[in-house]
N, C-alpha and C positions, 0 to 999 in steps of 0.2 A: 335724572331721577334714579334713585337706588332701588334695586329689587332684592328681595329676600327669597332664597330658594332652599329647599331641604337638601341636606347632605346625605345621599343614599349610597355613597361610596364612589360616585362618578367623579371624574376630574374634568371639570369644564371651566373655561375661562369666560367671564362675562364679555359681552360684545357691546360696543357703543355704535349706534346707528349714526352715520355721518350726516344724514339728511335731517333727522328729527332730534338727534342728540340723546335719545333714550338708551340707558344701559340695561341690558337684559341678557338672559341665558337662552341661546337658541336651541338648547337641548331640553328645555322645560316647556311643555306644551302651553301651559297657562301664561308663561312669560311671552311666548311667541304670539299668542292671541292678544295679550295686552299691548304688545308692541305694534301689531298690525292695526289695532283700533286707534291707538294714539298717533301712529304714523300718518294715517289718512287724515285725521283731524288737524294735525300739525301742518301738513302740506297745504291744506285748504286755507287754514287761518293765516299762515305766513306768506302766502302768495298775495301780491299786491300789484294790480295793473295800473293803478292811479285813478284819480277822479278829476273832473274838470273844475270842481269847486273845492279843491284841497285848501286847508288852512295851514300853510307852511310857516312854521315859527322859527326855524333855524335850518341852515344848510351847512354841510361839512364836505370835506373832500371825498368821503366814502358814503355819503347819503344825505338824508334830510329828516327832520323831525316835524311831524304834523300833529295837530291838535284835533281831537274828536270829542264832542259832548252829546248829551242826551237830546238836545234840540236840533241836531243835524239831521239830514235826510236819513230815511230808514235804512238804506243800503250802507251808510257810514256807521250807524249805530250797530247794525248787524255784524259788520266786520269787527267793531270794537268788542262785541260779545264773543265772537269766534276766538279772537286772540285771548280774551280773558279766560275762556274755558281751558285752552291748552296751557296757559300760564298757571292756572289753578292746579292742574294735574302735575305739571313740572315742579311746582313749589310744594306740592303735597297738601294743598288746601282742600279740605273735605266739606266744610260748612259753607255752602254757597247760597244760603237763604238770603234773598234780596232784602235789603233794609227798606224802611219807608221811603216812598217817592223815588225808588230805584237808586237811592243814596246819592243821586246827582254826581256820579263818578265822571271825571274827565279822563281821557286817555291821551297820553303823549306817546306816539308810535314812532320808533326810529326805523326808517325805510332805507335799506341799502341801495346802492347803485344797481344792484341786480334785481331790484323790485321785490325784496323780501323783508318782512317784518323781523328785525333782529333784536329788538329790545322794546320794552314798553313800561310806562309808569302810569298807574291808575291812582288818581289823586282826588281829594275831596276837601271841602271847607270844614274846618274844625275850629274850636275856640280854646281848647286847652290840651295839654299833654303832660306826661309825668316823666321825670328823669329816670332812666332805667338803671337798675342795680343788678349786677350779676350775683346770683346766689352762690354761696360758698359750698353748697351741697350738690354734687353732680346728680343728674337725673339717670334714668335707666340706660341711657345711651352713653353715659360718661361725660356729657356736656353740662355746662353750667347754665341753667335756665335764667331768663331775664325776669326780674320782678320790679314792681314799682310800689310806692306808698301813696295812698289816696290824699294825704295831707300835704303833698308837695306839688300840687297842680301848678303849672306855669302856662302863661298865655302862648298859644300857638295859632297858626293861620292855615297851614297846609298839612293835611294828613296823607301820607303815602300808604295807600291801601295795599298796593302790590308794586314791586320793582323787580323786573326780570330782564335778563340778557341771555340770548341764545348761547349755549355752552361754548361753541367754537369762536364766539366773538368776545368772550370774557377776557379780562386783564388787558384791555386795549383802550381804557378810559371811556368806554361807551356809556357806562352807568353814570359816570361823573358828568359827561356832556348832557346826558338826559336830565339829570337833576339840576344842572345849571340852567337848562332850558325851562324846566318847571318853575324854578325860582324867578326867572325873568319874565314869565308869561302868565303865571297863575293869577296874579292880581294886576289889573290893567294899570300901567303907568308907574309901577315900582318893582324893585327886585326884593324878594323876601329874604330876610336874614336866615342863615342856617340854624339859628337858635329858635326860629319860629316854625320849624318843620318837625313833624312827629311821624314815626314809622309804626305800622300796625303788625304786631307779632312777627318780627323779622326772623328768618332762618339764621342758622349759624353764619353762613356766608353773608347774609344781609346785615347781621350784627357787625361783622368785621368791616363791611363797606361803610355802614352808617358811622361807626366809630372813627374811621379814617376820614370820611368826607366831612363830618361835622367837627372833627378835631377834638373830640372828647368821648370818653367811655360812658358819660352820663347824658347821651343824646336823648331826646324825648321819644316816648312811645305812647300809643293810645289804642283803645279798643272800641 
């Protein structure tokens, strides 16, 4: 997560917390407070002691992926919500208004061998997506925002509401494994094609991942 601080003449280098991954300035009181709050929430959400009734859908040398949905025991759903809250903060998602029927989100959680949640994919059933098109006009940050045209709707099956990997675990194929697992387990008995997956308002890093994973710059997006 990026932090903006006022330049009052001081020379301070941003610090990245090795435990929660947050980047902040330890010389700015507000930054320190924000870090303290996020740090506590992150440690609670990422800690995972295991459940007797885990739904393990895939195992790897460095951990396992479990599936959690809204019909699971309350303690499982509560963990899913804890993870979603810290993911929203890390991804900069501010609109967390629940959609009708709790949106029936399913969570694929990547649990490391050290019993930590190091990645998560929150997915939902959808019927259509739209090929993304990068605008030729940069936004206020200098990035090219994604746009789509309403008359190019294409059939889709799985909507990726959120895709997150802990900063220290990125660039290790964790997100690719997670998405492979989603495609193989989202619909019983079949593996979803990459062209039937749509992403919801991806970040810049998310856009680059989706482009590489789907093999096209015109991967599907939805809202």
